[in-house]
C-alpha positions in Angstrom: 29.1 -173.4 -79.2 26.7 -176.3 -79.0 27.3 -179.1 -76.5 25.5 -182.2 -77.5 22.9 -183.7 -75.1 24.1 -186.9 -73.5 23.3 -189.2 -70.6 25.3 -188.5 -67.5 28.5 -190.6 -67.0 27.9 -192.8 -70.0 31.1 -193.7 -71.6 32.9 -194.7 -74.8 36.4 -196.1 -75.2 38.9 -195.7 -78.0 41.7 -198.4 -77.9 44.7 -197.7 -80.2 46.7 -200.8 -81.3 50.0 -201.2 -83.1 50.1 -203.7 -86.0 53.2 -206.0 -85.9 54.7 -208.7 -88.1 54.2 -212.0 -86.2 57.7 -213.2 -87.2 60.0 -210.2 -86.7 57.8 -208.4 -84.2 58.5 -205.1 -86.0 55.7 -202.7 -87.0 53.8 -203.2 -90.2 51.9 -200.5 -92.1 48.9 -202.7 -93.2 46.1 -201.0 -91.4 43.9 -200.4 -94.4 44.1 -204.0 -95.5 43.0 -205.4 -92.1 40.4 -202.7 -91.6 38.8 -203.5 -94.9 38.8 -207.2 -94.0 37.2 -206.6 -90.6 34.5 -204.4 -92.3 33.2 -202.9 -89.0 32.8 -199.1 -88.4 34.2 -199.7 -84.9 37.6 -200.6 -86.3 39.2 -197.5 -87.9 42.6 -196.1 -89.0 44.7 -193.5 -87.2 47.7 -191.2 -87.6 50.1 -193.9 -88.9 49.4 -196.8 -91.3 50.6 -199.2 -88.6 47.7 -198.4 -86.3 44.1 -199.5 -85.9 41.7 -198.2 -83.3 38.7 -199.9 -81.7 35.9 -197.4 -81.0 33.0 -198.6 -78.8 29.5 -197.4 -79.0 28.2 -195.3 -76.0 27.6 -197.5 -72.9 26.2 -197.1 -69.5 28.9 -198.9 -67.7 32.5 -200.2 -68.1 31.6 -204.0 -68.3 29.3 -203.3 -71.2 32.0 -201.2 -73.0 34.6 -203.9 -72.4 32.3 -206.5 -73.9 32.0 -204.3 -77.0 35.8 -204.2 -77.2 36.0 -207.9 -76.7 33.6 -208.6 -79.6 35.6 -206.1 -81.8 38.9 -207.9 -80.8 37.4 -211.2 -81.9 36.5 -209.9 -85.3 39.8 -208.2 -85.7 41.9 -211.3 -84.7 40.1 -213.4 -87.2 40.8 -211.0 -90.0 44.4 -210.2 -88.9 45.3 -213.9 -88.5 44.1 -214.6 -92.1 46.2 -211.6 -93.3 49.3 -212.7 -91.3 49.2 -209.7 -89.0 49.3 -209.4 -85.2 48.5 -206.5 -82.8 49.9 -205.2 -79.5 48.6 -202.6 -77.0 51.5 -200.4 -75.8 52.4 -196.7 -75.5 55.4 -197.3 -77.8 56.9 -200.1 -79.8 60.0 -201.5 -78.0 62.4 -201.3 -81.0 60.8 -200.1 -84.2 62.4 -197.2 -86.1 59.9 -194.3 -86.2 61.5 -192.9 -89.4 60.2 -195.9 -91.3 56.6 -195.5 -90.4 54.1 -194.0 -92.9 51.6 -191.3 -92.1 48.0 -192.1 -93.1 46.9 -189.9 -96.1 44.1 -188.1 -94.3 44.4 -184.3 -94.5 44.4 -183.7 -90.7 47.2 -186.2 -90.2 49.3 -184.8 -93.1 48.9 -181.4 -91.5 50.4 -182.6 -88.2 53.4 -184.2 -90.0 54.0 -181.1 -92.2 53.5 -178.5 -89.5 55.3 -180.3 -86.6 58.1 -181.7 -88.8 60.3 -184.2 -87.0 58.4 -183.8 -83.8 55.2 -184.8 -85.5 56.7 -187.6 -87.6 58.1 -189.4 -84.6 54.7 -189.9 -83.0 54.7 -193.6 -83.3 52.7 -193.9 -80.1 49.4 -195.3 -78.9 46.9 -194.6 -76.2 43.5 -195.3 -74.7 41.0 -192.5 -74.8 37.9 -192.5 -72.5 34.8 -190.3 -73.2 32.5 -189.7 -70.2 29.1 -188.0 -70.7 28.5 -184.6 -68.9 25.1 -183.1 -69.1 25.9 -179.5 -68.2 28.5 -177.8 -70.3 29.2 -175.4 -67.4 30.5 -178.4 -65.5 33.0 -179.3 -68.2 36.0 -177.1 -67.2 35.7 -177.8 -63.4 35.5 -181.5 -64.2 38.6 -181.2 -66.4 40.5 -179.7 -63.4 39.4 -182.6 -61.2 40.6 -185.2 -63.7 43.9 -183.3 -64.0 44.2 -183.4 -60.2 44.2 -187.2 -60.6 46.6 -187.3 -63.5 49.4 -189.1 -61.6 47.3 -192.2 -60.9 45.7 -192.4 -64.3 49.1 -192.3 -66.0 51.0 -194.6 -63.6 48.2 -197.2 -63.9 48.5 -197.2 -67.7 52.2 -196.4 -68.3 53.4 -198.9 -71.0 56.1 -197.1 -72.9 59.5 -197.6 -71.3 61.3 -198.5 -74.6 62.1 -196.4 -77.6 64.0 -197.6 -80.7 65.6 -200.5 -78.8 66.7 -198.6 -75.7 65.2 -198.2 -72.2 64.3 -194.5 -71.9 64.3 -194.5 -68.1 60.6 -193.4 -68.3 57.6 -195.6 -67.5 55.7 -193.5 -70.1 57.9 -192.2 -72.8 54.8 -191.7 -74.9 53.4 -188.9 -72.7 56.6 -187.0 -73.0 56.7 -187.4 -76.8 53.1 -186.3 -77.3 53.5 -183.0 -75.4 56.0 -181.8 -78.0 53.0 -180.8 -80.2 51.9 -177.2 -79.5 48.3 -178.5 -79.4 49.2 -181.6 -77.3 49.9 -182.2 -73.6 48.2 -180.3 -70.7 45.4 -177.9 -71.6 45.9 -174.2 -71.1 44.6 -172.4 -68.0 40.7 -172.3 -68.2 38.2 -171.3 -65.6 34.9 -171.4 -67.4 33.2 -172.7 -70.5 33.4 -169.1 -71.9 37.2 -169.3 -71.4 37.3 -172.5 -73.5 35.2 -170.9 -76.3 37.5 -167.8 -76.3 40.6 -170.0 -76.4 39.2 -172.0 -79.3 38.1 -169.0 -81.3 41.6 -167.4 -80.8 43.4 -170.6 -81.9 41.2 -170.9 -85.0 41.7 -167.2 -85.9 45.4 -167.6 -85.5 45.4 -170.8 -87.5 47.0 -172.7 -84.7 44.3 -175.3 -85.6 41.9 -175.5 -88.5 39.4 -177.7 -86.7 38.6 -178.2 -83.0 39.5 -181.9 -83.3 43.1 -180.8 -83.8 43.2 -179.9 -80.1 45.0 -183.0 -78.7 45.1 -182.0 -75.0 45.4 -184.7 -72.4 41.9 -183.8 -71.2 39.6 -182.0 -73.6 35.9 -181.2 -74.2 34.3 -183.2 -76.9 31.2 -181.0 -77.6 30.1 -183.1 -80.6 29.4 -186.0 -78.2 28.6 -184.1 -75.0 31.6 -185.6 -73.2 34.9 -185.0 -71.6 37.6 -187.0 -73.4 40.4 -188.2 -71.2 43.5 -189.0 -73.3 46.0 -189.5 -70.5 46.5 -193.3 -70.6 49.2 -195.1 -72.6 48.1 -197.9 -74.9 46.6 -200.8 -72.9 48.1 -204.2 -73.3 44.9 -206.1 -72.3 41.2 -205.7 -71.7 42.0 -206.0 -68.0 44.2 -202.9 -68.1 41.8 -200.9 -70.3 38.9 -201.8 -68.0 40.7 -200.6 -64.8 41.7 -197.3 -66.5 38.2 -196.7 -67.8 36.6 -197.4 -64.5 38.9 -195.1 -62.7 38.2 -192.4 -65.3 34.4 -192.8 -65.2 34.4 -192.6 -61.4 36.5 -189.5 -61.3 34.2 -187.6 -63.6 31.1 -188.7 -61.7 32.8 -187.7 -58.4 33.4 -184.2 -59.7 29.9 -183.9 -61.1 28.4 -184.9 -57.8 30.4 -182.3 -56.0 29.2 -179.6 -58.4 25.6 -180.8 -58.0 26.0 -180.4 -54.2 27.5 -177.0 -54.5 31.0 -178.2 -53.5 34.2 -177.5 -55.3 35.6 -180.6 -57.0 39.2 -181.8 -56.4 41.8 -179.5 -57.9 45.5 -178.9 -57.8 47.6 -175.9 -58.9 48.9 -176.1 -62.5 52.5 -176.5 -61.3 51.5 -179.6 -59.2 49.6 -181.2 -62.1 52.7 -180.7 -64.4 55.0 -182.1 -61.8 52.8 -185.1 -61.1 52.6 -185.8 -64.8 56.4 -185.9 -65.0 56.8 -188.1 -61.9 54.2 -190.6 -63.1 55.8 -190.7 -66.6 59.3 -191.0 -65.1 58.8 -193.5 -62.3 55.2 -194.9 -62.5 54.2 -195.7 -58.9 57.8 -195.7 -57.6 57.6 -192.2 -56.4 55.5 -189.7 -54.4 52.7 -187.7 -55.9 51.7 -184.2 -54.9 48.2 -184.4 -53.4 47.5 -180.9 -52.0 48.1 -177.3 -53.0 50.5 -176.8 -50.1 52.9 -179.4 -51.7 52.0 -182.3 -49.5 53.1 -185.6 -50.9 52.0 -189.2 -50.6 53.4 -192.6 -51.8 52.1 -193.4 -55.3 50.9 -196.8 -54.3 49.3 -195.8 -51.0 47.6 -192.8 -52.4 46.1 -194.8 -55.2 44.7 -197.3 -52.7 43.2 -194.3 -50.8 41.6 -192.9 -53.9 40.1 -196.3 -54.8 38.5 -196.5 -51.4 37.1 -193.1 -51.8 35.7 -193.9 -55.2 34.2 -197.3 -54.4 30.7 -196.1 -53.5 30.5 -194.3 -56.9 31.9 -197.4 -58.7 29.1 -199.4 -57.0 26.5 -197.0 -58.3 28.0 -197.1 -61.8 28.4 -200.9 -62.0 32.2 -200.9 -62.3 33.3 -201.7 -58.7 35.2 -204.9 -59.8 37.0 -203.1 -62.6 38.0 -200.2 -60.3 39.3 -202.5 -57.5 41.2 -204.4 -60.2 43.5 -201.4 -60.5 45.1 -202.5 -57.2 46.4 -205.6 -59.0 48.3 -203.3 -61.4 50.0 -201.2 -58.7 53.0 -203.6 -58.1 53.4 -204.4 -61.8 52.1 -201.9 -64.2 52.5 -202.5 -68.0 55.9 -200.8 -68.1 57.1 -203.0 -65.3 55.9 -206.0 -67.1 57.6 -205.0 -70.3 60.9 -204.5 -68.5 60.6 -208.0 -66.9 60.0 -209.5 -70.4 63.1 -207.6 -71.7 65.3 -209.0 -69.0 64.2 -212.6 -69.7 63.6 -212.6 -73.5 65.0 -209.4 -75.1 63.2 -206.9 -77.3 61.4 -209.4 -79.5 60.3 -211.2 -76.3 58.6 -207.9 -75.2 56.6 -207.9 -78.4 55.7 -211.6 -77.9 54.5 -210.9 -74.3 52.4 -208.0 -75.5 50.8 -210.1 -78.2 49.9 -212.7 -75.6 48.4 -210.0 -73.3 46.3 -208.6 -76.1 44.6 -211.9 -76.5 43.8 -212.5 -72.8 
């Protein structure tokens, strides 16, 4: 399988947004209308007709990618305001009924809905995906393991889906639990080398588990067509501030792993059982828990361990030009997006949560 040539640690960001009615706060399936009005290839549709996605060009650093998103947001807001539509960034909508949402009529989306039935139809969820360039395809699988070893912090930073159909789920990231219901979603299977990935892909294609490699929706996956690793862990980002912090952390993790490989060292890795448990803990409690940080089961406070990781990554962030965005993650630790939604709920109810998310999107 070809792996496209790309510049090391360049990045692209995909920011999924939910369209809402400004009066009721409920979801509205008018994506085609607003995408047509925007008229920019960086603003595209997604699985449901209530969703738009901003897709940046490739960039050398996070600040440049965020400016790309900021420009796209300005174009979108102008078109959406004229159409009487608003947008929010969140892993789930706080009260919308998933049964009332329409699937976009693209073949690959219709296959998901048909094959996965109710589990597929209920995926009224949104995320942020970050692509990071990797020059050597033999580095891809070890870098994937390293990113997965940092799953807990990536998810806890971005967790923004505590509510589902008008109720508090008890999870900070209900989205991540929903998405892993797909047989092609969630954590990737055990892989050790690029050849393992190719064999797995060939087998899944032969068995008609997937009809196209893009139907692999793992939380971390190779994107050979771009020469990148695509990290799909993060919940939908409420603001550019949140998206920037998550993207900076992701870019630094990939570069950290590549530097280790270049120096002949093994990158960070945790056993599969620890990755799975960390995913659950971050989804359930955000930072209000301990994360497993070593193969022997050693645990650290979620907040303290993130601060340690940011200290370790700062020299890399300085080299990549995203030190400010990385350090900004510390401002999210005591009030991540899920915490902020719950605070809005206590003060202003479910519609108030949507109103607060609309305001965050415009900041």
